[in-house]
N, C-alpha and C positions, 0 to 999 in steps of 0.2 A: 442308601434310601428304602423304606418301606416298599413291598410289593403285594399285590393281591395275593401272591403264592405263600406270602410269609404269615399271613394272616389265618387264624383257625375260623371253623366255621361256626362255633356255638360260643355262649358265653362260658360255659363251664369250663372247655378247653382252652378258652383264651386267657381265662384268670389262672388256671393251672400253669399254663405257658409263661406268662408274665411274672407270675410270683417265683417261679424257678428261676428266671434271668433277673428279676428287677428288683426293688425297693418299694416297700409300701410309705408313700411320703404324707401320708393323712396324719392328723394329730392323734386320733386315737385308734391307729391303727387298725381299720376295719375294711382293709383292702379295696377301699374306695376309690382311690388313684394309685396305681402302680407304674413306677417309672423305670424304663429300661435304657440306659445311655447309650446311645450309637456313636456318638463322636463327643470326647471330652472338651469341656469347654478350658479358658485360661485359667488358670490359678490365681486365687483372688478374691475379690469383693463379689457378693451377690446381690441381687436386688433387695430393697426394703420395702415396706408397706408404704405405698404411696408413689411411689417411684414410677417415672415415665417410662415404659419399656416398648421395644419394638421387636415385633417375632413374625417370622414364617410359619404356616402351619398348612398341614393336610389333615381334613377329616374323614373317617370311615366308619362304616358299620363293621360289627366283627366278621360279616360274611365277605368283608373285602371291597364292598361298595363304595366309592367315594361319594361323599356328599358335598364338601367345599375344598377350597383350595386357594390361598394367598398368591402361590406362586402363578397359578393361571391367570390371575388378575394383573400380575407382574407390579404388585404393589404390596409389602410389608402393613402388617397390622400394629397399630399403636393403642396403649390403653395404659390406666394407671392400675399398678397392680394392688390386691389386697383391697380394694375399694368397692366389689362388688358390681361393677362395670362389664364382668364377663362371666362365663361359666364357674361354678366354685373351683373346679377340677382345675382350671386354668391359674387363679389365683393360689392355690395350694402349690401346683406343680412349679410355677416360673420363679416362686420365692426360693426353690431349691435349686435353681440352676446357676451356671456360670456364663459369662460372656462366650460367645462362639458355640456352646455346647448344643447338640442335637440330641433327641431324645424321643421316645415312644411312649405314649401314655394310654393305658387301659381305665377307662374310666366308666365307674358304676351309674345307673340312672339318677340316683340321688345327687351325684355330684357333675351330673352333665344337664339332660334335657327332663329328666325326671319322669313321672307316669305319664303325662302328657303327651311327650316326645315333640317333635316337630313336623306340621302337615306336611305330605307330600315328600319329606326327607327322610325323618326317623320314626320309625314304628314307636308305638308307647313302651315306657319301661325297657328301653335299649340300652344297653351298654353300646359305649363308641370307644373308637381307636384314633388319638391323634400323634401325628408326626410333628414336632415343633423345634424350631430353632431358635435361640435367644440371640438375637443380632445386637442389641445393645440396650442399655438403660440408663437414666440419669434422675437425679432427685426431682421432687415436686417444685416447681417455681410458685412462689406465694404472692410476687409483685410483677406488675407490669414490665419493669425495668430489670426483673432477672436478680436485684439484689438481695432476696431473701430466697434461699432454697433449703426445703426440709428433706430429712430421710428420716423416716419411722423406724426404730428399733423395736419398739414393744409397743403395741395398738392399746388405745384406751378402751374404756368402758362407756357405754350409754350412749345418747345423741345429743345432749347439750355441751355447750361450748360457754368459756367465759366471755364476758361483753366488757364494753370501755366501762370503768367504774367497780368492775369485779375484783374482790380479794382474793389472790392467788395463792397458794403455798406451794413453793416449788424447791427442787435440789437443781443446782446448776454446776456446771464445770466450764471454764472459759479457757479455750486455747488459742495462741498463736503460733502458727508453726507446730512444733512438737511439745511446747512449753506451756505448760499449764499455770495462769495466772489467777485464776478465781475458781475457788471451789467452797460451795457453803449451801446450807438450806436458808432460805430467804421467804418472808411475804411480801407483797408489795401490792398497789392498786394499779388494775390495767390502765393506762393511758397516762401513768406517772412512775413508771420503773425508773426514770432517769433519778429520782430522788434517792435511789438506793445502789447508784452506779452502775444500773443495767441498761445495754444499750438498745436503743430504739428496734432494732431487728428483732431482738426477744419479745419486747413489750407487743408489737404487731403481729407476731406470731401466735399469741397467746389465743385469739379467738377461733384459731384453728384447731386447737387441742382439745383432747378429752381427758377426763380423769384417770389417772393412772398412766397415761401415755409416756413415752420415752423417745424422745427424736435428737437428731443432730440438726441445728440451723448453720448453714454456712453464710455468714454475712459479708456484704460488700462495704467498703470504708463509709458509705453514705449511711447505711444501716448498722453501723459498727460504733468507731470511737471518731470517724470522720478525717478531717484535715488536722485536729489538734491533737489526736492521738489521746492516750491516756497516762499521764506519767505516772501514777500510783502503781499502775499495773506494769510500768516500763513497756508501753505500747506507743511505738512511733508514729507520726501521721500516714494517714492513707494505707493502712493496714487491713487485710482481710482476716478474719476471725471467725472460729467455729465454736459454737456452745452446745453442750449436750443438756438437755433439760427434760426434768421429769416433773410433771405436774401431778402433785401428790393429792391436792385436793381444792377447792373452789367456792366461793361463794358470790354467787350471779348478783349482779346490781339491777333494781328494777327497769325493766324497760319501760318506754315511753306510755305503752298502753295500761300499764300497773299505776302510773302517777297520777294523781288529780293535779289541776292547774297549779294552786298553791305550791304544793310540793316542787312542780317544775320550777316554778318561779324562785323559790329560795335556792334550789340546787344551782340555778344557773347563775345567781351571786357567787356561789362558792367556786364554781367551775370557771366564771369569768377571771376571778381573781388568781386563780391558777393558772389560767392561761396568760394574763397579764405578768406572772411572775416569770413563767418560762421565757418570754418573749423579751424581758428586761436583761434574762440571762443569756440571750442569743440561741436559745432553744427554740427555734422556729417550728421545726415538725411537730415537737411536743406541744408547742401552743396550738397549732392547727387543729390538733385532736380533742383540746378544751372546746374551741371556740365551734366547732363544726357539731358537738355534742348538744349544745344550746340551741343550734339551729334544727337539729332533728327533733328535738323535744318540742319547741314553739312554732315551726314554721306552719303547722295546720290548726293551731289555736286561734281562737276568736276572742274569748274572754267575755266578761260580763260586766258593762257599765264602761266608761268614757276612761277612767282611770287605769283599769286592768288593759285594756286595749292598747292604750299609749306606752305602759310598761311592757307588753309582748312586743310591740314595734320597735321601740328604744332597744331591747335585746338583740332582736334580729338585725336592726341595722346596724349597731356598735359590731356584731360578731361578723357580719360580712365585710365591714370595714378594718375590723383588725386581721381577719383573714387575707384581704386583698395586701394589706402591710406585710404581713409575713410571707406572701407569695412574691411580693416585689423582692422581700430580701433573701429569697430561695432562689430568684431569677426564672421562677416558674410564671412568666408573664401574661400568659392565655389564661390560667386560673385568677389570676389579679384581674384582668379584665372582666371576666364572668363574675366575680364577685363584686365588683364596682357596679356592674350593670342591674344586679339584683338589688341595690340599694337606689339606684336611679329609676328603676321601675316603680318605687314606692315615693320618693322624694327626687323628681326630676332635678332640682336646682341644689343638693347637696354638696356642698363645696369640698368636703374630704373626697367624697367618692369622685368628683370630677377630675380633681387634682392628681388623686393617685391612678385613674385611669390613663390620666395624660400621662403621666410618668411610665407606665406599662407601654403605652403605644411609642413612645419617645424610645425606649429600649428596645423595641421591637422595629427601629426604623420606619416605624408609620408616623411620618412627619406632619402630615396635612390633618391627621386626625389628633395627634398630640396636640397641635396648636388650636384646634377648634375647641378641645377641651379646658385648655389654659385660658382661653379668651372667655369661655363662659364662666370660668371661675372668677374672672376679673366683673364679668357682668353681675355675680352673686354679691363679690365684696371687692371693691375696687381698690382697696388698701392691701391686698394679698401681694407682697413683694417678690415671693417664692413665685408665683405664678406669672407675675411680670418678666423675672430673669428666664423662666423657662421659655416664654414667649421668643423672647431674642434669640435662645439658643435654638428653636425651632426654626425660626425665619433665618438663621444663619445656616443650619444644616439642608433646608430647602434649597437656599441659594447655591451652598456648595454642591448639592445634589445635581441640580440644574447645569451648573459649571461643566459637572463630571459628565452629563448627559451630552450636553454640546460638544465637549471633546471627542467623546466617544463617537457620535454621531459624524462629527467632521473627520475623523480618523476612518471611519467606515466608509463614507462618500469618497475620501481621497483614495482608498483602497479600491473601491468599484472604479474610479476614474483611471487609476494606474492600470488595472487589469482590463478594463477596455481598450486602454491604449496599447497596451501591451498584445491584445486580442487581435486588435486593428492592425497593428503591424505584422503581426504573423500572417495574418489574412491577407495583406497586401503582397508579403513575400511570396505566399503561395500561390496568390494570382498571377505574379510577375512571372513565376516560375514555371505555372502552368501553361500562360501565354507564350514563353520563350518555346517551351516543349511543342505546343501546339503550332507555333510559327515555324519551327524547325521541320516538323512534320510535312507542313504544307509545301515549304519549299523542295524537300526530297520528291515529294510527289509532283511537283511541277516539273523538276528537272527529268524525271523519269517518263512524264509525260511528252517532254519535248524531246527526248531522245526515241521515243517509239514513233514520233510523228515524220513522215517523208519530209526531206529538206528541201 
C-alpha cells in the first residue's frame, strides 16, 4: 500500500518518478494520468464505457497529505465509468484496469480538480495521487427487471439519441452462445424493429445510443425471442442472446412539441393501425409502444371545436383500453388496472374499461373488487353475458375463499385449544410434583422437630 514516505514532495519529482515506473494511460499521451501497477489484476475482461464499477481509493496530495479515503469509511465507491460522473482521471484509469488490480495514479490538475482545486482540501492547480483498487464491474442495466444489459465498446458522438419513430441505420451481429446467427447492415424504425426480425431488446436500447456508438447488448429471453424462439435463426425457446450493435446514423422523428395537432392526429391513425397489427400477431410489447406514443402526443391537447376534442378523447380512450388489453395478455395486471382507471376517470360507465379492470382484479385474486366491476358492467349493459359469467366465477371464488378461511381458523383455534390443554396438563403435573416435594419437606421437618422435642 502507498505510504506518505513513498510520495515525493513536489510535482516535478512526482512526475519523474511515476514516468520511470508507470505508463501514461491518457489518449494523447500528455502524462496527464500516469499509472503504476502495484498488484496485477485477474487476466481477462476490462471495464467498458457505462459499466457499473466498484472501487476502493485513497487520495493524497503529492506532499503525502491524505484528503480522502473510502476504506476509512468502510464502504467502497460505485459509479458508471466513462459517463463523466467522477474525475476525468478516474474515467480514463479505470478503463485500463482489470478486476482485482491495485494501482497508483498521478493526476495532473486538468484531469483532477482543475485550477480551482477543492476548498479546504486541495490547493488550486494541484496534482494529486490516488491509490485505487478495482473490486468489480458489471454492464449497465437498461431496464428495471435487468432484462437488457449494455456494455459500450466504442463511445458515440454528440448528445442526441434516436427516439420512437426514428429511422436508424445499424450494423448488427447476433450470437447465441458462441454461434453467430445474424450479421447484417439494416435500417428500421425504432418501435418497429420486429418488422425486420430484430428483437425487442435491441429496439428498446436504441434511445440510449449515440451516433457512432458500438455496444454489446445482453438480452434475457423476454427481450430476445421469448418462449417461441426464432426457428429461422435456429434459436430455441427461452434462450439468452447477445447483440453487438453499431449505430451508423439515424434520423430523429419529430418530438411532440415539434408537431401541430393535425399532424399528431394523422400520425395517431397510422400508429394505432400499427399497434393493432402487432396485437393481432401476439406482439404485445411492440403494440404497447405504439399505443403509448399516441397518449404521449395527445394527453395534453385540448383541440378547437367539439369534433376535434371528441377525436382526441376517442384516441386517448382507445389507446388506454388497448394498453389494458395488452397488459392483461402480458399478465402485468397492475398496469392493466392503471390504464382502465384512466378511462374511467373520463367515462365512469365505460363498459370495456370496467370489464377489463374486473378481469385484472380477478387475476390478482381481488374477488370482491372484480365482482363490483362486473356488476357495474351489467348496470351499463344488462345483456353482457361475459360479465354475468364472470360474476358467477367471482361468487364461487369468494365462497371458496370463505370456506378456506373457516377451515384455517377452525384448525388454528383447534391447535390453540390443544396447546392450551397440553399446557394445562403440564402445569398440573408441575403443581402435583411441586406439592409432593413440598409435602415431603414438611414431613421431614415435622419428624425432625418431633425428635428434638423431649418425650
